[in-house]
N, C-alpha and C positions, 0 to 999 in steps of 0.2 A: 503494500499499501504505499504511494506517495501522498506527500502533503505540501500544501504550498505556504510561503511565508516569505514577505517583500525583504530583500538584501538590498540595501542602497550603493548598487554596483556601477550607478552612471547610467544605467538605460530603464531604472523603474522597474525592472522586471522580476518575479519572484522566481527562487530556485527550489529545484526537487530535493527533498530529503524523506528519508525512509521513516515512517512515522512509528514503527516499533522500537528505534533506537532515537527518536528525535530529543534533543534536549530541551529543556523547558522553554528557552526562548524561541523555539521552532514549534510551539503547539499552535492549537487553532485560533484562528484571528476572529475578532469581531466585525462584521461590516454594519455600516450603518446608511441608509438610503436618504437622500437629499433630494427634495422634488421641487425646485425653485422654477417660477415664472419668468424672472428676469435676470440680466446678468447681475446686475446689484445684488440680488438677493442670493444667486448662486455663489458670488465671491463670500459673501456672510457666512451662508450655511457650511461653505467649504472649509473655510476657517475654523469653524466652531466645532464640526464633526472631527477634523483632524486632530484636535485636543484631545478627544475622547477615544477614537478609535483605531483599529489597525488598518482598515480598509474602507473606502468612502464608494459608494454607489451614485454616481450622478444621474439622475433620470432626464433624460431630455425631452419628455413627452409632453410635458408641461408647459415647456417653452411658448410666451408669445411672439416671438421673433426667433428666425433661425439663428443658434447660439454657433460661437466659436471656439468649439470645445477645447482647444491647444491654448488659446488665450485666457480661458477660465480656469485652467488647473495648472497654468504656470505658476509656479511658487509654491505649490501645496506638496507638503514633506511628507504625505501618505500614499500608498497606491491608489489609484482611482479606477473603478470599474465603471464603463459606460453602458448604458440600456436606454431603449425607447420603446417602450411596450404598448401594443394597441390594445383595446378596450377588452378585446377576448381574453388577452394575456394580465387583466388586471390592470392596466396603465390607462392613460388619457389621451393618447394619440388620435388627433383629430383629421390628419391628411390622409392621403393614398399610401398604399403599400408600397409604391415605386419610390415616393417622397421617403418614406421612414428609411427603406433600404440605401436611398443615397444618402441621407444623414449620417447613418451608421458607418458608409463606406467611407465618407469624409473624416468620420471619427478614427479612423485607423492609425494616422499618422499623427494622432493629437499628444502622444507621449503618456497614454494612459498606458496601466498594466494590464487591464482587462476589458474585453467587449463582450456583453451578453446579447445573443441572439436567438430567437426563437427558431425551433427546428422545421419551421415551415418556410423561413426566408433564410436559413444558415447559408445554404448552396450559393445564394444569390451574392455574398459578400465574400471577398477574396480572402484566401489565407495568406498571411504576412508573419514574418519572424519576429516583428516588432510588438506584438501584442496579442494575448493569450486569448483563446476564444472559449466563451462559456456558452454550451448550447443548452438552452433552456426547455423544458416540458411542462407546460402549464394545464390544469382542468381545473376550473373554477367551481366545479359541480358535485365532484367526485373523486376518489384517489385513481390514480393510473393503473389499470389492472395487471398489463403485461408490461412490468418492468424490464424483462430480457431483452424484449424488442427493442425497448426505450434505449438501453444502454447498447445496443448493437446499432442503431439509427445514429446515436450521437458520434460513435466512432467513426462512421461513414460520412459525417460531416465535420470531422475533424478536429473534434471537441478535446480541448485540452482540460477542460473541467465541465462536469455533467451537474446541472440543475434540475430539480423537481421540485413543483408547487403544487399543491392542492389542498383542500380543506382537512383539518384534522380534528373533529368535533370528538372522537374517542381513541383509546389506544389501537382498537382495530383499525381505524383509518390512517393511524401513525405508522403502523407496522410495517407495510410495504417500503416506506421510506427507509425505515431502521435498516430492515432487510438489504438494500441496496447499499447501503454504507458498510454495514458489517461484512459483506462478502469481499471487501477489500477489493475493489476493482481496479484493474490496471491504470483507468483514468478517473481521477479523484470526482467525488460526487458530493455535492450540497444539497440542501434541502431548506424548502419555505413553508413550515406547517401553518395554513390559515386559520384564524381562531386561536382561543386562549390555548386549547390544549396542544398547540404546535411548540409550546414551551418544553414539552416532553422530548421532542426531537431535539431541539436546541441545546437540551442538557447531556443527552444522548452522543452527540455528534462529538465532543471533544473525545470521549471515550473510545471512539471508533474512528477516529483520525479524519475526520471532516475536515476539508480546509479551512472554512470559516461557519460562523454561523450570523444571523442577522438580529439587530437590535433595533430601540427605535431611540433617538439622540436625546430624548425626553419626554416625558408623559405630555399628550397632546401633539405629538409628532409621530405618531405610528403609523407603517407603511401598511397596516391593516389592522382593524380590531382585534382587539386582545393582545396584540403584540407587546412584549416584555421590553421595557426601557432598559438602557445599560446600568440605570443606578440599581434597578430590580434585579438584574443578573448578577449584579456585583455584591450587594449589600446583602440581598435576600438568599441568593442561589450559589455565592460563591463559585460561580462557574469557572473561573481562569484555573481553580486548584481540582478540577476535575481531569483526569489522565487514564490512560488506558486500565490502570489497575484500581480504579475508584469502584469501591462498590456503594451500590443504593438501598434506602429504604423508601418503598412506596409510600406516597400520602395522596389519599383519595380525594379530588375535588380541588377547586380554584379559587374558592371564596376567601375572605378575610379571615378566617379561624385558620385555614390551611396555609396561609401565608405566615403567620405568625409561628404556627408549629415549625414550618419549614425554617425560618429564620432563627427558631431557637434550637432547634437540632443541629443546623449547621454551625451555629456559632459553638456549639458543645463540642462537634467534631473537630474544629479548629482549635479549641481550647486544649483538647485532650490530645490533639495529633493524630487524629484518626483519619485514614483515608476513606471515608464514608460521606456521602451527600445524598440527600432528599430527591427525591423524583416525584413531580405531580403526576398524576395519571386521572384520565374520566375515563372509569370502566364502562364498556359497552355491553357485548355480549360475553357469555362467560364459557362459550363453547372451547375456545383456545385460549383463554386467559391462563390456565395454569401452566399451559406449554411456554408462552410468550415469556411470564415471570421466570421459570425456570432457565431460559435462554438469557435472560437479563440478569441472572443469578441473583434475585431479590427473593429474600425468604422473611421479610417482614413488611406488614402493611397497616399503617396507622390511617384510620378514620375519624371523621367529625362525628359528633353525636348525631347530627340531622342524616347522616350516611352510615350509620352503623348497620342498619337493617339491609342497605342494598346489597354489601360486602358479605353476608351470612352464607351464602347459596355455595362460595367457594370453599367453605370449611366441612371438612369430614367431621371433626368433633367440636363440641362447643362446650365449654363450661356453663354450670346450670345458670348463672346471672345472665350470659348471653343468651341463653335458649329461652329463659323465662321473660325476660324483658324483650326478644326479638331484636336484639342490639347490641354490636359488637363494635369497639374501637380500635382493635388490635388483633391481628392475625398473625401468627407465627407458624412457618414451615418446619415440622418434625419429621421425623424417620417414616411415620405412619401417615403423614399428609397435612395439611392446613389445620391449626386449630384456632378457634374463636375465644376471644376473652373481652370482658367488659371492665376497665377499669375506671369509669365515670361513677360508679355508685361508690365505690372505696374513697376515691379523691374528695368526691362531693361530702360524704358523711365525717370524712377526717377532718373538713374544714368547718363544718357544722359542730362538730363536737369541741373543736378548740374554740369557737366563736362561744358555745354555750359556757365552756369551762370558764371563760373571762368573767362571767356573772354569777355562776355557781362553783361549790367545790366537790361535785361529785366526779370521779375518777372516768366512769363510763355515763354523760348524762343521757344518753339515747335510750338505753335499757328502760322499758317500762315508760316512757314518754310517749303521749299520742300525738302522731305529727300528721297534719292536715296536706295532702298531694294533689296539686291541680294537674288534671290532665288525663288521659285515656290512650295514650298513644304507645308507642315503643319506649320514649323517655321516661315517661310517667311509671310504666312498667318495671323499668331498670330500676327506679328511685324507690318505688315500692318493696320490690325485692331487698332493696339493700337494708332498707329500715328494718324489715321483718328477720333479715339475717343478723342485723346487729339487736335484736330483741327488744325492739321497738314496735310500738302499735299504729297503726295506718288508719286513717280516715280519708276516702277518696272523695272529689268532686271532679264535675267538668262541665264546660259549657255546650259541650258536643253532644248529639243523641246517637250518633254513630262514631266508628272509628274517625279521627279528624284526617287520617292519612288516607283514606280509603275514596277513590274517585267515585263521583256520583252515580254514574252510570254501572258501577262494579256490584256484582251481587257478593254480600257479606257471607262468609263460610260460618257455620254454627259455632258456638263457644262450648268446649268440652272440659268438663271438669276434670282435674289431674288426678283426683283422688279415687272417684268411681267410674268415670267414663260417661256418664250421663250428660246429654245435652242441656245446656242451660236456657232457660225461656227467652226467646225473642222480642217479647214486649218490654224486656229491661233496657234501659240506656247502655251503653258502652260501659260508661263507669259502673255501673250497678252489677254487670255481668263480671267484670273484672274485681270488683270489690267481694262479690261471691267467690269467684276463683281464687284469690288471695285471700280468702277468710278474713276480711277487713271491713272496716265500718264504711259506711256510704252517708253522704249527704247532699240534698239536691241543691245545685247550683243556686237557684234562686233564694235559698234559706242560709248561706254561705254567712251572709254577715251576722247571723245570729249566735254561731259558732263560738264557742268560748275557748277555743285552742289558741296557743300562744306561739306554735312553731309550725311555721309553714314552709312548704317546697313548691315552688313554681315549675312545671315542666311541660307547659303548653305553650309554644313559641308563638302561637297565635290570639292568644288570650290578650285582652284589649282593655283599658280601664274606661269608665264612662257611666251613664245613667240609664243605657237602653239595654234591651231584654241580651242576656249573654254577655253583657260586659259587667267588669269587675267596679263595685262601687269604690272609689277612694276612701269611703269612711271605714271600710271593711279594717284598714291599718290602724293599729295603736301602739301606744309606747312600749308595753310590755311583749311586744311580739318580736321573735326571732326571724328573720326570714331570708331564704335562699331561693336565687333563680337560675335553673342548671339548663333553661334554653339559651342563655347566653353567655359568652363567657369574657369577652374583650372591652364591652361596654356597658355600663348601667343601662338595663331596661327601663322603661316607663315604670313598671312596677318596682325596680328597685329604687328609683330615683322617688317615686312618691313614698316609699316606706323610710328614705332617709328624712324627707320633708316632715314626717309624722314622727319622728323621732324612733322608729324601731331599730332594733339591733340586727344590722346586714351581715350577712357571710360575703367576704367581696369577693366579687367573681373572678378577680385577677389570681386571688388566692386557690380557689378551686383550679384554675388553669396551670397554676404552678405545680401542685400537687397530682395532677392527672397526667402532664406530659413528663413529670419525673418519674412517675410510677410505668409508664410506657417506656421510657429510655432504659430504665433499670431490669426492666422485662426482657427487653432485647439484647442489650450490651451486659448486662450484670454490673453496671457502674451508676454510681450518682449522676445526675444531671447537675452542671454547675449552677449555682443561683445567678452569677454573670451571664449565663447564656438565657436564663429567663429574661433577664433584663434587658438583654439585647433584643431578643424577639419581639417585645412589647414597644420598644423604643421604634422598631420598623414601622409597626401600624399606628404609632402616634405621629 
């Protein structure tokens, strides 16, 4: 496998090195695309990009007037890649194909290091020794199916680098791109996955020796929706330290919680000098998921509380907490397959116990305590299981008549009692059925303000405060109450904010975050999560 890296040899051309023996300074480059409309803007964009990236793509398709490419890039101290994409390729070129070919042909002598040519016009642009040809294959609606033919066609077109572009909403769509790079072609391959999950490929590319990856110069300057910025790639994903020997921990999803999780874990890896990084994934079909994870050598998967149910089908074994709550936030591969675990209930109740101990002298304040749990979905079921496991008592309530995570047109399966196998009556609400299933108390949501319980766990992410039906009246809160909301970790929910205003004792959401990810980290690696790493993760979000 070969990889390109700029060497200032007077010709502004890259040199070839073997990726399996490449030194640190010859690793995968970061490429930033600039899309100016005028000469003045182009000069400014090129100057700003040169300070932060290794390779600059100058897109010509937005210029209002025909640009002088040689004059534009004169003095730029980073290699430049010239492109001019049609609308079918995701660009903004409004002229004819003949005009586009003519503009690209003129750019051959500009002093640029690379020129990108769509496979449909590459044969019309002369091959020269002064510039490297990037032959691109773009599909804006779905992945390219036959990548073997793509590679063969690129070679016929004298490609020095092959570029593939397509939507990557899930790992299944990313996989053909990963497979092409993993095969270590004679001709180097770069990829651009469209959509947020394209980040998965960007982080795998340096492991498998792709010449460069693409990033946005800053937020708001993305080449496509969801593209990661240079700041995110560096500060959150630490991509520059990914090498052929780096191992990955999968993190499911691309939300704010996942971003903080990744930043926290990656900070810990750096501090502990571990050659491990987090790989965000959007899981699609499960048919080949296990095989793909094996190829990527991934043996640990971390999921947020809202995606915990989604990853359960991968597991051959599940601890009782994950099974009872239909929610797993950690999967570990063992000799007999994947095992599912739920660390949320332990972490949440650890934080709750510490908060209660501040007011009481009891060593185990949950034992015998009656705790009111809001919700009826997997998150609530997880917390009910946890409280009962700690020998506490539970009273359940919910604004929902049915499972909040069930689609309106989805037929509800009957609830079966774990003890006797009998079907629980369907005229019950979801919370009533669960209360009977878990042998806990139940209080109707409309009467919850009359409850005298002073310890509350919110486990319904869609619960709202207000004075309408199925909204929680703010008068519910009082100063003797201890409140915890496990539906959000990073910021105060409206429920927590109201609790503070009314003088309640609040379990800090970030405290739960710290305990949970510390538990996950130790379960995976057998090591303590550095406190400084948690602060780093929270700082990224702020």
